[in-house]
C-alpha positions in Angstrom: 122.2 108.8 105.0 125.0 106.7 106.0 127.6 104.9 103.3 127.9 101.4 105.1 129.9 98.5 103.5 128.9 95.1 104.5 130.5 91.5 103.8 128.4 88.6 103.4 130.8 84.8 103.9 130.0 82.0 102.3 127.4 80.6 104.7 125.3 83.7 104.5 125.3 83.2 100.9 125.3 79.4 100.4 121.9 78.4 98.8 119.7 80.9 97.2 117.5 80.7 100.3 120.1 82.6 101.6 121.3 84.6 99.0 117.2 85.8 99.1 117.1 86.7 102.4 120.3 88.7 101.9 119.0 90.4 99.1 115.6 91.2 101.5 118.2 92.7 104.1 119.9 95.2 101.9 116.7 96.0 100.5 115.4 97.1 104.2 118.6 99.1 104.4 118.8 100.5 101.2 114.8 102.0 102.0 116.8 103.7 104.9 118.4 105.5 102.8 121.5 104.7 103.2 124.4 104.1 100.6 125.7 100.5 100.1 128.4 98.6 99.0 128.0 94.9 99.2 131.1 92.2 99.5 130.7 88.2 99.1 132.5 85.4 99.4 132.2 82.2 97.2 129.0 80.6 98.7 130.0 77.8 101.2 131.7 75.1 100.1 132.7 76.2 96.7 136.7 77.5 97.4 136.8 73.7 98.5 135.3 72.1 96.3 137.6 74.3 93.3 140.8 73.2 95.3 140.2 69.8 95.4 139.4 70.2 91.4 143.1 71.4 91.1 144.7 69.1 93.4 143.3 66.2 91.3 145.1 67.2 88.4 148.3 68.5 90.9 149.5 68.2 93.9 151.2 71.6 94.3 149.0 73.8 91.1 150.6 76.6 89.9 150.0 79.4 91.7 148.8 81.9 89.1 146.5 79.5 87.7 145.3 78.4 90.9 144.0 82.1 91.8 142.1 82.1 88.3 140.5 78.8 89.2 139.3 80.2 93.1 138.5 83.7 92.1 135.3 82.6 90.5 133.6 81.2 93.4 133.1 85.0 94.2 132.1 85.8 91.1 129.1 83.3 91.2 128.2 84.9 94.2 127.9 88.5 93.0 126.0 87.7 90.1 123.3 85.4 91.8 123.2 88.2 94.8 122.7 91.3 91.7 120.2 89.0 90.3 118.3 88.7 93.4 118.3 92.2 93.7 117.4 93.1 90.6 114.2 90.7 90.4 113.6 93.0 93.7 113.5 96.3 91.7 116.6 97.6 93.9 118.9 98.8 91.1 122.4 96.8 91.4 125.3 96.2 89.9 128.3 93.1 90.0 131.8 93.7 90.2 135.1 91.3 90.1 138.3 92.8 92.5 139.8 93.3 89.4 137.2 95.2 87.9 137.0 97.6 90.7 140.8 97.8 90.3 141.4 96.2 93.7 145.8 96.8 92.6 147.9 94.4 94.9 151.6 92.4 95.2 152.4 89.7 93.1 152.3 87.0 96.0 149.4 84.3 94.5 147.4 82.9 96.9 147.9 85.2 99.8 148.1 88.7 97.9 148.5 92.1 100.0 146.0 94.9 98.9 147.9 98.2 97.8 145.8 100.6 96.6 141.9 100.6 95.4 140.8 103.2 92.4 137.0 103.9 93.6 135.9 106.1 90.8 133.6 103.2 89.4 132.3 102.4 93.0 131.3 106.1 93.5 130.1 106.7 90.5 127.5 104.0 91.3 126.4 105.3 95.1 125.9 108.4 93.5 123.2 107.3 90.5 121.9 105.1 93.0 123.2 101.5 92.7 123.9 98.7 95.4 127.4 98.3 94.2 128.0 94.3 94.7 131.9 93.5 94.9 133.8 90.3 94.6 135.8 89.2 98.3 139.0 87.6 98.6 140.2 88.5 94.7 142.4 91.8 93.2 145.1 91.9 90.2 148.1 93.4 90.4 150.3 95.4 88.3 150.7 92.6 85.4 147.6 92.4 84.9 146.9 89.0 86.8 144.2 88.1 89.1 145.6 87.3 92.5 143.9 86.1 95.8 144.0 87.0 99.5 143.9 84.1 101.2 141.6 82.4 103.6 139.0 85.2 105.1 140.5 87.7 102.2 136.7 88.7 101.7 136.8 90.4 105.2 140.5 92.9 104.0 138.6 93.1 100.9 135.5 94.7 102.9 138.1 96.6 105.4 139.9 97.5 102.7 137.0 99.3 100.5 135.5 101.1 103.6 138.6 102.8 104.1 138.9 103.9 100.7 135.7 105.3 100.6 135.4 106.8 104.1 132.8 104.7 104.7 131.1 105.0 108.1 130.8 101.3 109.6 132.1 97.9 107.9 129.5 95.0 108.7 130.9 91.8 109.1 128.1 89.1 108.7 129.1 85.9 109.2 127.5 82.6 111.2 128.0 83.8 113.9 126.3 86.8 116.3 130.0 88.3 117.3 133.2 87.6 118.6 133.0 85.7 121.9 135.8 84.5 124.9 136.2 81.7 122.6 135.0 79.1 120.5 131.8 78.5 121.8 131.9 75.2 120.2 134.6 74.3 122.3 133.4 76.4 125.6 129.6 75.5 126.1 129.2 79.0 128.2 131.9 81.0 126.0 130.7 84.8 126.5 129.6 87.5 123.1 131.7 90.6 123.9 129.8 93.9 122.9 133.5 95.3 122.3 136.8 93.9 121.5 139.9 96.7 120.7 141.4 96.5 117.3 144.6 95.1 119.4 142.9 92.4 121.1 141.1 91.2 117.9 144.7 91.0 115.6 145.8 89.0 118.3 142.4 86.6 118.1 142.7 86.4 114.4 146.5 85.5 114.4 146.3 83.2 116.6 143.3 81.5 115.5 140.4 82.8 115.8 138.1 82.4 112.5 135.5 85.3 112.8 138.0 87.5 111.0 141.3 87.5 108.9 144.2 89.1 111.1 144.9 91.4 107.8 141.3 92.6 107.8 141.7 93.6 111.5 145.2 95.3 111.2 143.7 97.4 108.1 140.8 98.3 110.5 143.4 99.5 113.0 145.8 101.4 110.3 142.5 103.0 109.0 140.9 103.7 111.7 137.7 101.8 110.5 134.9 100.8 112.6 133.6 97.0 112.1 131.3 95.5 113.4 130.6 91.8 113.4 127.1 90.3 113.3 125.0 87.6 112.5 123.3 86.9 108.9 120.7 84.5 110.5 119.7 86.5 114.2 119.0 90.0 115.0 121.2 91.8 117.7 123.9 94.1 118.4 126.7 91.7 117.6 130.2 93.2 118.8 132.3 96.4 117.7 136.0 96.3 117.3 137.2 100.0 118.3 140.8 101.6 117.5 139.9 104.0 120.4 140.3 102.4 123.8 140.4 105.6 126.2 137.2 105.0 128.0 137.3 101.0 128.3 137.8 99.3 130.8 139.5 95.9 130.9 139.6 92.5 132.9 143.3 90.8 132.9 142.4 88.6 130.4 139.4 89.1 127.8 140.2 85.8 125.6 141.4 82.5 124.6 142.1 81.9 121.1 143.6 78.7 119.5 145.1 77.0 116.5 145.1 73.5 115.2 146.9 74.2 111.8 150.5 74.5 113.6 153.5 73.0 112.6 156.8 73.2 114.8 160.1 73.0 112.9 163.6 73.4 115.1 167.0 73.4 113.9 169.6 72.5 116.8 172.8 72.8 116.9 173.8 76.0 114.7 176.9 78.0 115.0 175.9 81.1 117.4 177.3 83.3 115.4 175.5 87.2 114.2 173.3 86.1 110.7 172.1 82.8 111.5 168.6 83.5 111.8 168.7 85.3 109.1 170.1 82.8 107.1 167.4 80.7 108.5 164.3 82.4 107.9 164.9 84.9 104.5 164.8 81.7 102.2 161.1 81.0 104.4 160.7 84.9 103.6 161.2 84.6 100.1 158.6 81.5 99.6 156.4 83.7 101.1 156.1 81.5 104.3 155.2 83.4 107.4 157.2 82.4 111.1 155.5 82.5 113.7 156.8 82.3 118.2 160.4 82.2 117.4 162.6 80.6 119.8 166.1 80.5 120.5 168.4 79.0 123.2 172.0 78.1 124.4 172.5 74.2 123.1 176.1 74.1 123.4 179.4 75.8 123.2 179.2 77.8 120.6 176.3 76.8 119.2 172.5 77.1 119.6 168.8 75.6 119.0 166.1 77.5 117.0 162.2 76.7 117.0 159.6 78.4 115.0 156.1 77.5 113.7 154.3 78.1 110.2 151.0 77.3 109.3 150.5 73.4 108.5 150.0 74.2 104.5 153.5 76.1 104.3 155.0 72.5 106.2 156.1 70.6 102.9 157.6 73.6 101.5 159.3 74.7 105.1 160.9 71.5 105.5 162.5 71.0 102.2 163.8 74.8 102.6 164.9 74.2 105.7 167.0 71.1 104.8 169.4 72.8 102.3 169.8 75.3 104.9 170.9 72.8 107.4 173.2 71.2 105.6 174.7 75.1 104.7 174.8 75.8 108.3 176.3 72.1 109.2 173.1 71.6 112.0 173.3 68.9 114.2 169.8 67.9 113.6 166.2 69.7 112.1 163.2 68.4 114.0 159.6 69.0 112.8 156.2 67.9 114.2 152.8 68.5 112.6 150.4 67.6 115.6 151.2 70.8 117.5 148.7 73.6 118.4 149.3 77.3 119.2 147.3 78.7 122.4 146.8 82.3 123.1 145.8 84.4 126.3 144.6 87.9 125.2 143.7 90.8 127.0 144.8 94.8 127.3 144.0 94.5 130.6 147.9 92.8 131.1 149.7 96.0 130.9 148.3 96.6 134.4 147.7 93.1 135.7 150.8 90.9 137.2 151.0 86.8 137.3 148.9 85.8 134.6 151.1 83.9 132.6 151.8 82.1 136.2 148.7 81.3 136.9 148.5 80.6 133.0 151.3 77.8 133.5 149.7 76.6 137.0 146.5 75.4 135.4 148.4 73.6 132.6 150.5 71.9 135.0 147.1 70.9 137.0 145.7 69.1 133.6 149.1 67.4 133.1 149.6 69.5 129.3 153.2 70.2 128.6 154.5 73.4 127.1 156.8 73.3 124.2 157.3 76.6 123.5 156.5 80.3 124.8 156.0 83.7 123.3 154.5 86.7 125.3 154.2 90.4 124.6 152.4 92.9 126.5 148.5 91.8 125.7 149.5 88.2 125.0 150.8 85.0 126.3 150.6 82.1 123.5 152.1 78.3 124.0 152.4 75.2 122.1 151.1 72.4 123.2 150.3 68.6 121.6 147.1 68.9 119.5 145.3 66.6 121.9 145.2 69.0 124.7 143.8 71.9 123.1 140.1 71.5 124.2 141.1 70.2 127.6 143.3 73.3 128.2 141.1 76.6 126.5 138.3 74.6 128.8 140.6 74.8 131.8 141.8 78.4 131.0 138.5 79.6 130.1 136.9 78.2 133.6 140.3 79.8 135.8 140.2 83.3 134.5 136.8 83.5 135.0 135.6 84.4 131.4 132.3 82.8 131.5 131.2 85.9 133.5 129.8 89.3 132.9 130.8 92.3 133.9 128.8 95.6 134.9 131.3 97.5 132.4 130.3 95.0 129.3 126.9 94.8 130.2 126.6 98.9 129.6 128.5 98.3 126.4 126.3 96.7 125.1 123.5 99.2 124.5 126.7 101.6 123.1 
């Protein structure tokens, strides 16, 4: 008997028919003797509907009340799934994040999980019940409802798997695994049977929508095995592995991209200790995540500092930086909301030279200008104009032959 955590996304529970299908899947697995904890997102489109309601009243909804509103979507979904299970004779009980004491910090709309009290869940599992938990939410130490940001149900599932020492965390979504890139952009994108935590973390943080980056980070830190599966078709999906000792890797395994980026740059600021902190600390205090930081010399005694933020944070970041620019007597503050981030990813880059050169040659032949560049051991990231994203992805996917399956990958499917 195994303890399995399953997470079902919004499309998986997007209608009564889909909820009924999920209930049947759960009952079939329960019949094999497994203990099950099910994490559920809001029904497809529901969170967007709630956001629109809030924004009809305020362009910038109060963060605490916004979380109170957004958390209701998952409450509807867990109740409906529990009703579906109970009507089929399967003992089940639903809980909100607060009810099972998923404790978070107080960063409303993007809270982080600090701890989970699994006592209530363990008692229900011991009593033979299927436990259905609302994803995406928790409560802070003051008792306020908090939400974990888009894709937060993934983090809920992985955190529960870690807290309960589960045998596997299965993430059910509308795709049947992790692909070399978005198959809607590249028709011959290939499903990968396995991917490392490192690679999946880079993919998630660079725009891949399969899993939230915090969830992948949590899985790696707590050694939680995660499998990405389709709610609508059978298959082995993609296993995200923490131990890569016995794996062989091509230089580039995947291409991720994100259109929801904005670029900000301060020009002609003093070249002196502490200036970067003076710029980035106010953004951090506002819970704005900064990426792709590039500093260059711009003249005698001055530097330029450019970086990217998520487009949803652009307006607030710009207001903050206007004050910072005045305080530092910057020559100019520049911004661009029409950029995209594109990343080549692969743990095999550690042992392969010339990947960056080949990437830049491909983009050059396509007439695509690179605005910013950032590299790490397993990733090369560039910022380009939004309109060139799909062209760039297709060209790079072809150049690095990502559609071609290797013998090692084919064998891994049976693992």
